[in-house]
C-alpha positions in Angstrom: 0.0 0.0 0.0 1.3 3.5 -0.9 1.1 6.1 1.8 -0.5 9.4 1.1 1.0 12.2 3.2 -0.7 15.2 4.2 0.7 18.9 4.1 2.2 18.7 7.5 4.0 15.5 6.7 5.3 16.8 3.5 6.5 19.8 5.3 8.4 17.4 7.8 10.0 15.6 4.8 11.0 18.8 3.2 12.7 19.9 6.3 14.7 16.8 6.4 15.4 17.5 2.7 16.7 21.1 3.4 19.4 19.6 5.8 20.2 17.2 3.1 20.7 20.0 0.4 23.0 21.7 2.9 25.1 18.6 3.3 25.7 18.6 -0.5 26.6 22.2 -0.5 29.3 21.3 2.4 30.6 18.4 0.5 31.0 20.4 -2.8 33.2 22.9 -0.8 35.6 20.0 0.1 35.4 18.0 -3.1 38.8 17.8 -4.8 41.5 15.4 -5.8 43.2 14.1 -2.7 40.3 14.4 -0.2 39.5 11.1 1.5 35.9 9.7 1.4 36.0 9.3 5.1 36.5 13.1 5.3 33.3 13.8 3.4 31.5 11.2 5.6 32.7 13.2 8.7 31.7 16.6 7.2 28.2 15.1 6.5 27.7 13.6 10.0 28.7 16.7 11.7 26.5 19.0 9.7 23.5 16.8 10.1 24.1 16.6 13.9 24.5 20.3 14.0 21.0 20.8 12.5 19.4 18.5 15.2 18.9 15.6 12.8 20.1 12.1 12.5 22.1 10.5 9.7 19.7 8.0 8.3 22.2 5.5 6.9 24.5 4.9 9.9 23.4 1.6 11.4 20.6 1.0 8.9 20.7 -2.7 8.4 24.2 -2.7 9.8 25.6 -0.1 7.4 28.7 1.4 8.9 28.8 5.0 7.6 26.8 8.3 7.2 27.0 8.4 3.5 27.6 6.1 0.6 30.5 7.2 -1.6 30.7 5.2 -4.8 33.7 5.8 -7.0 33.8 5.1 -10.9 32.7 1.5 -11.4 31.0 1.5 -8.0 27.3 1.7 -8.6 25.9 2.4 -5.1 26.6 1.8 -1.5 30.3 2.3 -1.4 31.6 2.6 2.1 33.7 5.8 2.8 37.2 5.3 4.0 40.8 6.2 3.4 40.7 6.1 -0.3 41.6 9.5 -1.8 39.6 10.8 -4.8 41.7 11.3 -7.9 41.6 13.7 -10.8 39.1 12.3 -13.4 37.0 10.3 -11.0 33.4 10.4 -10.8 31.8 9.8 -7.2 28.2 9.3 -6.2 27.3 10.7 -2.9 24.1 9.3 -1.5 22.8 10.8 1.9 19.7 10.1 4.1 18.5 12.3 6.8 16.0 11.6 9.6 14.4 14.5 11.4 11.2 14.5 13.5 10.5 11.0 12.4 10.5 11.7 8.6 13.1 10.7 6.2 14.6 12.3 3.0 17.0 10.6 0.6 19.0 12.0 -2.3 22.2 11.4 -4.4 24.4 13.4 -6.7 27.4 12.2 -8.9 30.2 14.6 -8.8 33.2 15.0 -11.4 36.5 15.2 -9.6 38.5 17.8 -11.3 38.7 17.4 -15.0 37.1 14.3 -16.3 37.1 12.8 -19.6 34.3 13.2 -22.2 32.9 9.6 -21.6 32.5 10.3 -17.8 31.0 13.8 -18.4 28.4 12.4 -20.8 27.4 9.5 -18.5 27.0 11.9 -15.7 25.0 14.4 -17.7 22.7 11.6 -19.2 21.9 10.2 -15.6 21.1 13.7 -14.4 18.8 14.2 -17.4 17.0 10.9 -16.8 16.2 12.0 -13.2 14.8 15.3 -14.4 12.5 13.5 -17.1 11.5 10.9 -14.4 10.5 13.7 -11.9 8.5 15.4 -14.6 6.3 12.2 -14.9 5.4 12.5 -11.0 2.1 14.0 -11.8 -1.5 12.9 -10.8 -3.1 10.4 -13.1 0.2 9.1 -14.5 1.1 5.4 -13.9 4.1 4.5 -11.7 5.8 2.8 -14.5 5.8 6.0 -16.6 8.7 7.2 -14.3 10.5 3.8 -15.0 10.0 3.9 -18.7 11.3 7.3 -19.2 14.5 6.5 -17.3 15.0 3.4 -19.5 14.2 5.1 -22.7 16.5 8.0 -22.1 19.5 5.9 -21.0 19.2 3.3 -23.7 18.8 6.0 -26.3 22.1 7.4 -25.3 23.7 4.0 -25.5 23.8 3.1 -21.9 22.2 0.5 -19.7 20.0 0.8 -16.5 20.7 -1.3 -13.5 17.8 -3.6 -12.9 18.6 -5.3 -9.6 18.4 -2.1 -7.7 15.3 0.2 -7.5 13.9 3.5 -6.3 11.2 3.5 -3.5 8.6 5.2 -1.5 9.8 7.2 1.5 8.3 8.8 4.5 8.2 7.5 8.0 10.6 4.7 6.8 13.6 5.0 4.7 12.2 2.3 2.3 8.4 2.1 1.8 6.2 0.8 -1.0 6.3 1.0 -3.8 9.5 -0.1 -5.5 10.4 2.1 -8.5 12.4 0.2 -11.1 14.5 2.1 -13.6 12.9 0.0 -16.6 9.6 -1.0 -17.8 6.7 -0.2 -20.2 4.7 2.9 -19.8 1.1 2.9 -18.5 1.4 0.1 -16.0 1.3 -0.1 -12.1 -0.4 2.1 -9.6 -1.9 5.5 -10.7 -0.1 8.4 -9.0 -2.2 10.4 -6.4 -1.3 13.6 -4.6 0.6 13.0 -1.4 2.5 10.1 -2.6 6.3 10.5 -2.1 9.0 8.7 -3.9 12.8 8.5 -4.0 13.5 8.3 -7.7 17.1 7.2 -8.4 18.4 6.3 -11.9 21.5 4.2 -11.7 23.0 4.0 -15.2 26.0 2.0 -16.6 28.3 3.0 -19.4 28.6 -0.8 -20.2 26.6 -3.8 -19.2 23.6 -3.6 -16.9 25.1 -6.4 -14.7 26.4 -5.7 -11.2 27.9 -7.7 -8.4 28.6 -7.1 -4.6 32.1 -6.8 -3.2 33.1 -8.8 -0.2 32.2 -5.9 2.2 28.4 -7.0 1.4 27.5 -3.5 0.6 29.3 -2.0 -2.5 27.7 -2.8 -5.8 30.0 -2.6 -8.8 29.7 -3.1 -12.6 30.8 -6.6 -13.6 32.8 -5.1 -16.6 34.5 -2.3 -14.6 32.8 0.4 -16.7 31.6 3.6 -15.0 28.3 4.0 -13.3 26.4 7.1 -12.2 23.6 7.7 -9.8 21.3 10.7 -9.1 18.3 10.8 -6.7 15.6 13.1 -5.2 12.8 12.8 -3.0 9.7 13.9 -4.8 6.0 14.3 -3.9 2.9 14.2 -6.1 0.8 17.3 -5.9 -2.2 18.5 -7.7 0.0 20.1 -10.3 3.7 20.0 -10.7 6.0 17.8 -9.0 7.4 18.9 -5.5 11.0 18.2 -5.2 11.6 17.9 -1.4 15.5 17.6 -1.5 16.3 20.8 -3.4 
């Protein structure tokens, strides 16, 4: 069952989203070749606590950090640590915030210094896929319209969408119904209604769609070692235009 949130609930999710947005601004100040991903994790944790909120990822199903930092061929759930970012890397930073019992979740893929054209194009295409998906978050559309536009845009650019990982509903829990694949036909699944809230997150690979999990049991990587990019926002259905709660 997909929860319908009222205006006060949407406002609470938005407040979590505002903190999340501030975290990305802090990360952008620090992001450069040579910075360790554990430093980005520390910056995020300190900022979230300073705003009276809780890092939603730390301890979630045993996850050991405050952010996910996924570099190059790492798709999602990369654990921050002593690894230093290098010129030409791309890094997906995924953050969750819990404030007053409501969650927000978002991700950005950043270019570290000067990246090559292949990396730049993948990042831009993934970002575009998210924008197109958000535009489908309108009453009367079907849930699969979101999925379809991501797949169509990615494959039209020569990429593949990851099929074993999905977006999700969000609100009083980090992961709620429904699951939102990044592929599928249009016009299927539940009809969107005002008050539904989704974490939409295209994960797009430069090579094969297949992924595997590293020995840390968290980090997903592409099986062929090709680049992957990830963007995500928490978005609500309204009576009109989509309401992005994490910008």
